[in-house]
C-alpha positions as CSV (number, residue, x, y, z in Angstrom):
1,M,12.8,28.7,-45.6
2,S,14.7,30.3,-42.7
3,S,13.7,29.5,-39.1
4,A,12.5,33.2,-38.7
5,S,10.2,32.8,-41.7
6,R,8.9,29.5,-40.4
7,F,8.2,31.1,-37.0
8,T,6.4,34.1,-38.6
9,S,4.2,31.7,-40.7
10,F,3.5,29.8,-37.6
11,L,2.4,32.9,-35.7
12,K,0.2,33.9,-38.6
13,L,-1.9,30.8,-37.8
14,I,-3.3,32.7,-34.7
15,E,-5.5,34.4,-37.3
16,G,-7.2,32.2,-39.8
17,P,-10.5,31.0,-41.3
18,Q,-11.4,28.8,-38.4
19,T,-11.5,31.5,-35.7
20,L,-13.4,34.7,-35.3
21,G,-11.4,37.9,-34.4
22,K,-8.8,39.3,-36.8
23,G,-6.9,42.6,-37.2
24,P,-5.8,45.4,-35.0
25,K,-9.3,46.2,-33.5
26,F,-9.7,42.6,-32.3
27,W,-6.2,42.3,-30.8
28,S,-6.5,45.8,-29.3
29,G,-9.7,44.7,-27.6
30,F,-8.1,41.4,-26.6
31,G,-5.2,43.4,-25.1
32,V,-7.5,45.6,-23.1
33,V,-9.4,42.6,-21.7
34,L,-6.1,40.9,-20.8
35,L,-4.8,44.1,-19.1
36,A,-8.0,44.3,-17.1
37,A,-7.6,40.7,-16.0
38,C,-4.0,41.3,-15.0
39,A,-5.0,44.5,-13.1
40,Y,-8.0,42.9,-11.3
41,P,-6.0,41.6,-8.3
42,F,-4.9,45.1,-7.5
43,F,-8.4,46.3,-7.0
44,A,-9.9,43.2,-5.3
45,D,-9.4,41.3,-2.0
46,S,-7.0,38.4,-2.4
47,Y,-9.7,36.1,-1.0
48,D,-12.1,37.1,-3.8
49,V,-9.3,36.8,-6.4
50,G,-8.5,33.3,-5.2
51,N,-12.2,32.3,-5.3
52,N,-12.6,33.6,-8.8
53,V,-9.9,31.2,-10.0
54,Y,-12.7,28.7,-9.9
55,F,-14.1,30.2,-13.1
56,F,-10.8,30.0,-14.9
57,N,-10.5,26.3,-14.0
58,W,-13.6,25.4,-16.0
59,L,-12.5,27.3,-19.2
60,F,-10.0,24.7,-20.1
61,M,-12.7,22.1,-20.2
62,A,-14.9,24.3,-22.3
63,M,-12.2,24.9,-24.9
64,G,-11.6,21.2,-25.1
65,L,-15.2,20.6,-25.8
66,S,-15.3,23.3,-28.4
67,L,-12.4,21.5,-30.2
68,I,-14.2,18.1,-30.0
69,W,-17.8,19.2,-30.6
70,G,-17.5,22.6,-32.4
71,Y,-14.6,21.9,-34.7
72,G,-14.6,18.1,-34.8
73,G,-18.4,17.6,-34.8
74,A,-18.4,14.9,-32.2
75,L,-20.9,15.6,-29.3
76,S,-19.2,14.2,-26.1
77,F,-20.6,14.1,-22.6
78,G,-17.3,12.7,-21.4
79,Q,-15.5,15.9,-20.4
80,T,-16.4,15.5,-16.7
81,A,-15.2,11.9,-16.8
82,F,-11.7,13.0,-17.9
83,F,-12.0,15.9,-15.4
84,G,-12.7,13.4,-12.6
85,V,-10.0,10.8,-13.7
86,A,-7.3,13.6,-13.7
87,G,-8.5,15.1,-10.4
88,Y,-8.5,11.7,-8.6
89,A,-5.1,10.8,-10.2
90,Y,-3.7,14.1,-8.9
91,G,-5.0,13.4,-5.5
92,V,-3.6,9.9,-5.3
93,L,-0.2,10.9,-6.7
94,T,0.3,14.0,-4.4
95,I,-1.0,12.3,-1.3
96,N,1.5,9.5,-1.8
97,L,4.4,11.5,-3.3
98,G,4.1,14.7,-1.2
99,D,4.7,18.2,-2.4
100,A,8.5,18.5,-2.1
101,Y,10.9,18.9,-5.0
102,G,8.3,20.0,-7.4
103,L,6.5,16.6,-7.2
104,T,3.1,18.3,-7.4
105,L,4.0,19.6,-10.9
106,I,5.1,16.1,-11.9
107,S,1.8,14.8,-10.6
108,L,0.0,17.4,-12.6
109,V,1.7,16.2,-15.8
110,L,1.1,12.6,-14.9
111,A,-2.6,13.1,-14.1
112,V,-3.3,14.9,-17.3
113,G,-1.4,12.1,-19.1
114,I,-3.5,9.5,-17.4
115,S,-6.6,11.3,-18.5
116,A,-5.3,11.5,-22.0
117,L,-4.4,7.8,-22.0
118,F,-8.0,7.0,-20.9
119,A,-9.3,9.2,-23.7
120,T,-7.1,7.4,-26.2
121,I,-8.4,4.0,-25.2
122,L,-12.0,5.1,-25.1
123,G,-11.6,7.1,-28.3
124,Y,-10.0,4.2,-30.1
125,F,-13.0,2.0,-29.6
126,L,-15.4,4.9,-30.4
127,F,-13.8,6.2,-33.6
128,F,-12.2,3.0,-35.0
129,G,-15.6,1.3,-34.2
130,R,-17.2,3.9,-36.4
131,I,-19.5,5.2,-33.6
132,S,-20.8,8.7,-34.3
133,G,-23.7,11.1,-33.9
134,V,-26.0,10.6,-31.0
135,F,-24.5,7.2,-30.3
136,L,-21.2,8.7,-29.4
137,G,-23.0,11.0,-27.0
138,I,-24.8,8.1,-25.4
139,V,-21.6,6.1,-25.0
140,T,-19.6,8.9,-23.5
141,L,-22.4,9.8,-21.1
142,S,-22.7,6.1,-20.1
143,V,-19.0,5.9,-19.4
144,T,-19.2,9.1,-17.3
145,L,-22.1,7.8,-15.2
146,V,-20.4,4.5,-14.7
147,L,-17.3,6.2,-13.3
148,E,-19.4,8.4,-11.1
149,R,-21.3,5.3,-9.7
150,F,-18.1,3.4,-9.2
151,M,-16.3,6.2,-7.4
152,A,-19.3,6.8,-5.2
153,Q,-19.2,3.2,-3.7
154,T,-15.5,3.4,-2.8
155,A,-16.2,4.4,0.8
156,G,-14.7,1.5,2.7
157,P,-11.2,1.3,4.0
158,E,-10.2,-1.3,1.4
159,W,-10.6,1.4,-1.3
160,A,-7.2,3.0,-0.9
161,I,-4.2,3.5,-3.2
162,G,-1.2,3.7,-0.9
163,K,-2.0,6.4,1.6
164,A,-4.8,7.8,-0.5
165,R,-8.3,6.9,0.6
166,L,-10.9,7.3,-2.1
167,N,-13.7,8.0,0.4
168,G,-16.6,7.1,-1.9
169,F,-19.4,9.7,-2.2
170,N,-17.8,11.9,0.4
171,G,-15.0,12.6,-1.9
172,M,-11.2,12.7,-1.6
173,G,-9.5,15.5,0.3
174,A,-6.3,16.7,2.0
175,M,-4.2,16.6,-1.2
176,P,-1.6,19.3,-1.4
177,S,-1.9,22.3,-3.6
178,L,0.4,22.8,-6.6
179,T,3.9,23.8,-5.3
180,I,6.6,25.5,-7.4
181,P,10.1,24.8,-6.1
182,W,12.0,28.1,-5.6
183,P,15.6,28.8,-4.2
184,G,14.2,31.1,-1.5
185,G,11.5,28.6,-0.5
186,N,8.7,26.8,-2.2
187,I,5.8,28.8,-3.7
188,V,2.6,27.1,-2.7
189,L,-0.2,28.0,-5.0
190,Y,-3.1,28.5,-2.5
191,P,-6.3,30.1,-3.8
192,D,-4.9,33.6,-3.9
193,V,-3.2,36.1,-6.3
194,T,-0.3,33.9,-7.3
195,L,-2.6,31.1,-8.4
196,Y,-4.7,33.5,-10.3
197,Y,-1.8,34.7,-12.4
198,V,-0.5,31.2,-13.0
199,T,-3.9,30.0,-14.1
200,L,-4.4,33.1,-16.3
201,V,-1.0,32.5,-18.1
202,L,-2.0,28.8,-18.6
203,L,-5.4,29.9,-20.0
204,L,-3.7,32.4,-22.4
205,V,-1.2,29.8,-23.6
206,C,-3.9,27.2,-24.2
207,Y,-6.2,29.7,-26.0
208,L,-3.5,30.9,-28.4
209,G,-2.2,27.4,-28.9
210,L,-5.6,26.2,-29.9
211,R,-6.1,29.1,-32.2
212,I,-2.9,28.0,-34.0
213,L,-4.0,24.4,-34.0
214,V,-7.4,25.0,-35.5
215,N,-6.1,27.3,-38.2
216,S,-3.4,24.9,-39.1
217,R,-3.7,22.0,-41.7
218,F,-4.9,19.8,-38.8
219,G,-7.7,22.2,-38.0
220,N,-8.8,22.5,-41.6
221,V,-9.0,18.7,-41.9
222,I,-11.1,18.2,-38.8
223,V,-13.5,21.0,-39.9
224,A,-13.7,19.2,-43.3
225,I,-14.5,15.9,-41.5
226,R,-17.2,17.7,-39.5
227,E,-18.8,19.0,-42.6
228,N,-18.5,15.8,-44.7
229,P,-16.5,12.9,-43.3
230,M,-17.1,10.7,-46.4
231,R,-15.6,13.4,-48.7
232,A,-12.6,13.9,-46.4
233,E,-12.0,10.1,-46.4
234,M,-12.2,10.1,-50.2
235,L,-9.6,12.8,-50.3
236,G,-7.2,10.4,-48.6
237,Y,-7.5,11.5,-44.9
238,D,-7.8,8.8,-42.2
239,V,-10.9,10.3,-40.6
240,R,-10.6,8.0,-37.5
241,K,-7.0,9.2,-36.6
242,Y,-8.0,12.8,-36.9
243,Q,-11.1,12.3,-34.8
244,L,-9.1,10.4,-32.2
245,A,-6.4,13.1,-32.0
246,T,-9.1,15.8,-31.6
247,F,-10.8,13.8,-28.9
248,V,-7.6,13.1,-27.0
249,I,-6.5,16.8,-27.0
250,G,-9.9,18.1,-25.9
251,S,-10.1,15.5,-23.2
252,A,-6.6,16.3,-21.9
253,L,-7.8,19.9,-21.5
254,A,-10.7,18.6,-19.4
255,G,-8.1,16.7,-17.4
256,L,-6.1,19.9,-16.9
257,S,-9.3,21.5,-15.6
258,G,-9.7,18.6,-13.2
259,V,-6.2,18.9,-11.8
260,L,-6.4,22.7,-11.4
261,Y,-9.8,22.4,-9.7
262,T,-8.6,19.7,-7.3
263,S,-5.5,21.6,-6.4
264,W,-7.5,24.8,-6.0
265,G,-10.1,23.3,-3.6
266,N,-7.9,20.4,-2.2
267,Y,-10.9,18.2,-2.9
268,I,-12.6,16.0,-5.5
269,T,-15.9,14.2,-5.3
270,P,-17.8,11.7,-7.6
271,A,-20.5,14.4,-8.0
272,S,-18.1,16.2,-10.3
273,M,-18.8,13.3,-12.8
274,G,-22.6,13.1,-12.3
275,M,-25.4,13.7,-14.7
276,T,-25.7,17.3,-13.9
277,A,-22.0,18.0,-14.1
278,A,-21.8,16.1,-17.4
279,S,-24.5,18.2,-19.1
280,L,-23.4,21.7,-17.9
281,P,-20.3,21.9,-20.2
282,I,-22.7,21.3,-23.2
283,V,-24.8,24.3,-22.1
284,W,-21.7,26.5,-21.6
285,V,-20.3,25.8,-25.1
286,A,-23.7,25.8,-26.9
287,V,-24.6,29.2,-25.5
288,G,-21.3,30.8,-26.4
289,G,-20.9,29.2,-29.8
290,R,-19.3,25.9,-30.1
291,S,-17.6,26.6,-33.5
292,D,-15.3,29.3,-32.2
293,L,-12.8,29.4,-29.3
294,T,-13.4,33.1,-28.4
295,T,-17.2,32.9,-28.2
296,T,-16.8,29.7,-26.2
297,L,-14.7,31.5,-23.6
298,V,-17.0,34.5,-23.5
299,G,-20.1,32.4,-23.3
300,T,-18.8,29.9,-20.7
301,L,-17.5,32.7,-18.4
302,A,-20.8,34.5,-18.6
303,V,-22.9,31.4,-17.9
304,L,-20.7,30.3,-15.1
305,I,-21.0,33.7,-13.4
306,V,-24.9,33.6,-13.8
307,F,-24.9,30.0,-12.5
308,Q,-22.9,30.8,-9.4
309,S,-25.0,33.9,-8.7
310,L,-28.2,31.9,-8.9
311,T,-27.0,29.0,-6.7
312,I,-27.1,31.4,-3.8
313,Y,-30.9,31.2,-4.0
314,G,-30.8,27.5,-4.6
315,S,-29.2,25.1,-7.1
316,Q,-32.6,24.1,-8.6
317,Y,-33.2,27.6,-9.9
318,A,-29.8,27.7,-11.5
319,L,-30.4,24.4,-13.2
320,I,-33.8,25.5,-14.5
321,V,-32.1,28.6,-16.0
322,M,-29.4,26.5,-17.6
323,G,-32.0,24.3,-19.2
324,T,-33.9,27.3,-20.4
325,L,-30.8,28.8,-21.9
326,L,-30.1,25.5,-23.8
327,V,-33.6,25.4,-25.2
328,I,-33.4,29.0,-26.3
329,T,-30.1,28.4,-27.9
330,V,-31.2,25.3,-29.8
331,L,-34.4,26.9,-31.0
332,I,-33.4,30.5,-31.7
333,A,-29.6,30.7,-32.0
334,P,-28.3,27.2,-32.8
335,R,-24.9,28.6,-33.7
336,G,-24.7,30.1,-30.2
337,I,-26.1,33.2,-28.5
338,V,-22.8,35.1,-28.5
339,I,-22.3,34.4,-32.2
340,A,-25.9,35.4,-32.9
341,L,-25.3,38.8,-31.1
342,L,-22.0,39.3,-33.1
343,S,-23.5,38.3,-36.5
344,P,-24.8,41.8,-37.5
345,F,-21.3,43.3,-36.8
346,M,-19.6,40.5,-38.8
347,R,-22.0,40.9,-41.8
348,R,-21.4,44.7,-41.8
349,K,-17.7,44.2,-41.6
350,S,-17.8,41.7,-44.5
351,K,-19.9,44.1,-46.5
352,L,-17.4,47.0,-46.0
353,E,-14.5,44.7,-47.0
354,G,-16.4,43.6,-50.1
355,E,-17.0,47.3,-51.2
356,R,-13.3,48.0,-50.9
């Protein structure tokens, strides 16, 4: 097979049995949404554009949880742990190394790598120890809360790594923003239009890359493991290795969220790994529809906007609404509210295709 044919076959994986959205209509709609996202900065204040990057930062974590939970069938409360590990790692690295010569980009890669390494170690004991179901959720939540408690008590001057003070529950600050080296002068990615476009491109690449991954042989295997792990093992697949790989990739995406958030706000705090923070990604992904990347993105973005709007009146109201949404989802639309709303259209489309 020629390289051109292999590349074409590879691109065809963007559409497949494990993802919703196929054909010209879907991609035309996708293109319209993408164009609207690209045009948004031209019609909004740069300050608002920069602040709205906040919503994009969390979408990487949501897609990672969709991969782990929706496709892999492993409910993990550990996304915010990997978010926090990568955020703190980025802060420590950039405060010590500085922002010259593209060192912040190297720090980003290293921080995500540290988060992935932590996920590999934890995931090894989880999956090779045959921990699954509710017990996996309990262990990942416990690890997250232990990390949050540990970081909260690092307030003393002895808790420093080089020039970086951890600062306990007050959080670590003053780390430099991501900086792109450029011949005419470095481009510092402050919360404004440039950072918006960089994050949008990263989001697009990760979304399309994950679509290809879940529609590949790897994706088919992890879905088979989700449905019946014993059958998959009898067919010769090492279930533990596939589960571990899924867990590491999803956790690395949470780490990327942590780095982007820390760079965006120049701040990271142990509260980002607390009980509330650990449970919110579960709500986002459950509401959208954990078994599909597109509905995960749509649901997460919608829930985040509602959540932030409600926090104006008090965080307690926002949390009550989030809890209510989760209960409604579990009782009425267990596959996800977005998927439930789309189901009539999908059934009608399948019926029309069957008649042809």
